[in-house]
N, C-alpha and C positions, 0 to 999 in steps of 0.2 A: 511783578505786576499787579496793581490795586484790584481788589476786587469791590464791584459796586453794583449793589444789588437795590432793585427796584421793587416796593411791596404794591405788586400789581394788583389791581382790583377789577380790572376790565372796564373801566371807566374813562371819561374823557382826561379827567385830572391827572390818573396815573399815565395815561398815553402821553401826555404833554411833559410830564416829568421824564419819562424814559428816553422822549426824543431830545429832549433838552442835555440829559446825561450822555447821549449818543453823540450830540454834537459838539459838547465839550470835553469829553474824554474819548475819543474814539478808540484809543490805543490799548484802554484797559478791559478788564475782563466784566462785561456788563451783564447782567443776569435778570430776567424778568421772573419774578417769584409770585405763584400766583396760588392760594388756598381756594380747592374748590369743596363748595359744601353741597353738590350735587343736587342744586335746587335752581340752578342758572336757567335764563332763557337760553334756547338753543343759539339767539344771534350773539351772545355774547361769547360763545367758543369761536364764533366765525371772525368775532372783532378781535380775541386773541391770536388768532392765527394769522389775520393781517399784520397786526401790528408786529409780531415776532418775524413775520415776512420781509415786511418793509422796513424795518429797521436793522435787519440781520442779525437777530438778537435770539438766543438762547431762551426759551420759557421753560421753568420748572414748575410743574405742578404737583401739590402734596395735599393731603386730605385726611381725616378720619375714614371715609368711605360712606359715610351715612348721612343724611340730609336734615336740616332741623325739625319736621316733625318726628321723623324717629328718634331725634336725640331729646325732644322732649317726653315722649313716651318711657325712654329708657330712664329718663331720670324722674318719670312720673312729676311734671311740672310743666305749666303752659308759659311759655316765655310771652311778653308783653311789653308795653312800652315804658314800664315802671322795673321790670326785669329782664332785658333781652341778653340772655347767656348764649344764645347762639354763635355771636361772632366770638366770644371768648373761646369757647370749646372748640369752634371747628375752624378756627382761624388764628386768633392770637396765640393758644397753646401750643398748637401745631408749631406755627412760625418760631415761635422761641424755643421750644424744646430741639427744633433742628437748628436752627441758626446759632443759640448758643451751646447747647450740648451735643449737636452733631446727630440727633436719635431721629431717625427715619420715620413716619409714620406710615398706615397700612396702604394709602394709595400713594403710588409716586412714579411720574413719568417726565420725559422731557420731549419738549417739541423743539424742532430746528436745533438739537444739541450738537451739530455740528459747527454752530458758531461759538460754542463755549471753547474760552482760549486756556482755561485751567479749571482744574477740580474745584469744587465747594464743596465737597464729600472728605475732608479734611479734618484732623486734629483740631479740637477747638481749645487753643490756648491764647497767649498773649498776643502772639505773632499774628494769628489770624484776626483776632478783635482789633488791633492796631493798623491792619493792611485791610478791612472792611470799611466801606461807607453805607449806611443804608438812607434809601430815599423813600419819603411817603408824599402823597399827592393831596395835600392839605393847604389850602390858600388862605387870604386873610380874613375870609368870613368864617374860619375853624380854629382860630388862632388860640383860641381856650381849650383846645387839645393838645396845643405843642408841648406844655409842661410834662404832663403824663406820658407823653412818648419820648421824651427826653428820658425820664427818670425809669421806665419800663425797659428800654433798649439799652442801657448802659450795659457794658462797657464800649459799645460802639458809636462811633461817631455817626450823627443822625443830621440829614439835612431837608430842607422844606423850598425846593427852587419856586415853589408857587408864591411863596410869601416873598422872598428877597429878589428874585431873578426874572422870572417869566412873568410879561405882562398881558398877553395873550394866548390863550391856551389854545384857540380855534385854530392858529395861524397853522400848526402841524397836521390838520388833516387834509388841506391841499398839498402841502409840501411832498407828503409821502402816501398821497393818494388813499387814504385811508378814510371809511364811512365810519360815523359814529354808530354807537349801539341802537338797535330800534326803538326800545325803551325810553330814550329822551324824545324821539319824535313823537311817542304818545303821551307825553306828556309827564312822566316819571321824572323825578328829582335825582334820581341815581339808576345805575344799571344793573343792580343786582338783586338775586333771588326772584327774577321774574316779576317783579312788581309785587310780591308778596311779604316784603320786609315785615314782621311781626311788631316791630317798634313803632309803625308808621302813625299816622292820624288820621283824622276824620277826612280833610282833604285826599291823603293818598288814597284810603281805601273807596272815596267817592269815585276817585278817576279809574281803580281797578274796576269797580263795578260795571262802568262805562266800556272803559276799553276792553276789557278781558273778563269779560261777564262768566264765563263758565270758570277760569283760575279763581274768580270771587266765591262761587258755589261752593267750591271744591275746599278753599280757606274757609269757608264759613263754617262747614260740616267738620273740618279738622278741628276749629276751635271748640264747636260742641262736642266732640268724640274726645278729644286730649283733655278738654276740661273737665269733661265728666270723670274721665279715667283718674285725672290726678286727685280729684275728692274721694272716689270710689275707694282708693287704696290707702287714703289717710283716715278712713271711719275708724274709731276705736276698737269695733268687734272684729274688723280686718286685720289689725295688727295683732289681736290675740292670735288668728288661725295662720298667716302666710307672713313669712319672713320677707323684709325688704332686703334686696341686694342691692349692690351699689352699681353704678354707671359702668365701671369696669366690668363688673362680674357678668351683667346684663347683654354687655356686648360681646363679650367672648363667648357667651352661650347662643346667643342668636347667629354669629358665623360659625361655630361649630357645636351644636347641641350634642354631638357623642361624645368629644371630649371634654365639653364643660356643662354635664347636666345640672339643671334648675328644678326645684319644685316651684315652677311660678304660678302666680293667681291664676284663676280660671278665665279672665279677660284678657290677660297680656298679649297671648298670641295673636287674638282677632284685633287686638288696637295695632299692635305692631303692625302686622300684616297691612292693615288698610294705612297706617302711615308711610308705608313702604310703596304702596302700588296704588292704592285707593279703593281697593277691594273692601265691600261691604257686608258682613254676614248679617242673618235676619236680624240678629240682637243689637247690631250697631245700627242697622237700618230704623229700628223700632226705636231707639234713644234718640235718632235724629228726629224722625216723625211725632214723639211725645215731648220733645225736648221744651216747646213753648207750655205745656202743662205742667210739667215736672221739675220745673228749673228753680221754683221754691222749696224743694225739698231739702230739709236740716240734713246737713252733713258733718254733725258734731257742732263744738265750739270752738271760737279764737282764744289762745292761749291767754292772751292778757285780760281782755275784756269780759271773758265767758260768754260772750252774745253766742246765739246760734247763728250756724253759715247757712245762708239761703241762696243767696245771690249767686250765679254761675260764673266761673272765671271767662276773663275777656282779654282780647288782645289790648284794645283800648280802655280806659278807665271810665266805669259807668256805663258802657253802653257797648254790646256785644254786635258781631256782625249781623247777626239777625235779626236783630231789634232795627239796627241802620235799615236790612233790606227791605224789611215789612215796610218801615217809614216810607222808603223811596218808592215800593210799589202802591202805596197809599197817594203818592204823588204830592208828599208835603214837599215845601219849598227847599230849595238848596241852602237858603239863609236860615234854615232851622238848625244848620250843620254849620260847624266852624272850617271854612274851605283853607283858611291860613293854617290850620293844623296839619302840617304833612310831616312831621316827625322824621325819623331815620335811622338807621343803626350805628353809622360812624364805626363800620366795621374796621377792626384791627387798631382802632386809636381811640375810642370812645369809652375808657374803662378809668377806673382808679389804679391805685398800685397792686401789680399783679404779681402772682407766684406761680412758679411751676414745679411739677414734680420730678 
């Protein structure tokens, strides 16, 4: 029996692919495979459950057990629309380690596992690769991603039904009585990360500020704090005092500090807790409150140009969320911003040649 694994994102496109595969290969071992970044809108999980139930397909959920803000703190780097490593670390590498090497990550569980026809937790060998086809939900509008997916997912057979087979992806919603994710109804381009994709553009963040104001404010504060922390730990004097640990070392430490004790810097615990549940210590609140007046502080020098680093880090190039928010509150016209600049992550597909350890 052949394995047919759908790289399921929780969106309309991957649902259409899943339905198409089920209708064309009903007797094969079809699996919905979802990488959870722990930052999704609650309705996405409802959508995933509905699709799994209505299509009668098993849903395998895997992840690192951390969200993008936590990842940024552990790496001391503010992901942005020029360097969005969230999907690489929390989706791509997790998926490739499991599907290519059989390595199970920290988070794993099945939904409707009763529909699984044969195990995919087996030895990764030539037989498994030859017997497994991977399906991705990218359409003709994203064909620029096709080549990199082929390259990164060798030796699997990789298919894109939306490019070659499916004309109308909306047809499956009525057929299977599934309601699309509510983020689409709120005007977002995709159903991931609760509308908070850090690779987004001005138009996306404008929509977030209107439709989900509190989420926008929380994200704005995360941009301030994590951006500040990323610069803080890179100061020349800091490097002389505190050791910079690797991502894996810090992740092991926060999960089990007794077994993996580390002498972390004075602000790490505060910033990581803030990224975890939003808790703001007095120090962090002060950073937020004084950000406008201290953002031009010198944080060292750029390596190549030797110019002083003064500007804060930001998700968007040349515009922080706080600057955008103040401009909107000042009632500037939306035409002062590029509403067509939507951006987006292209999770699990938008990357160059990817290596896994």
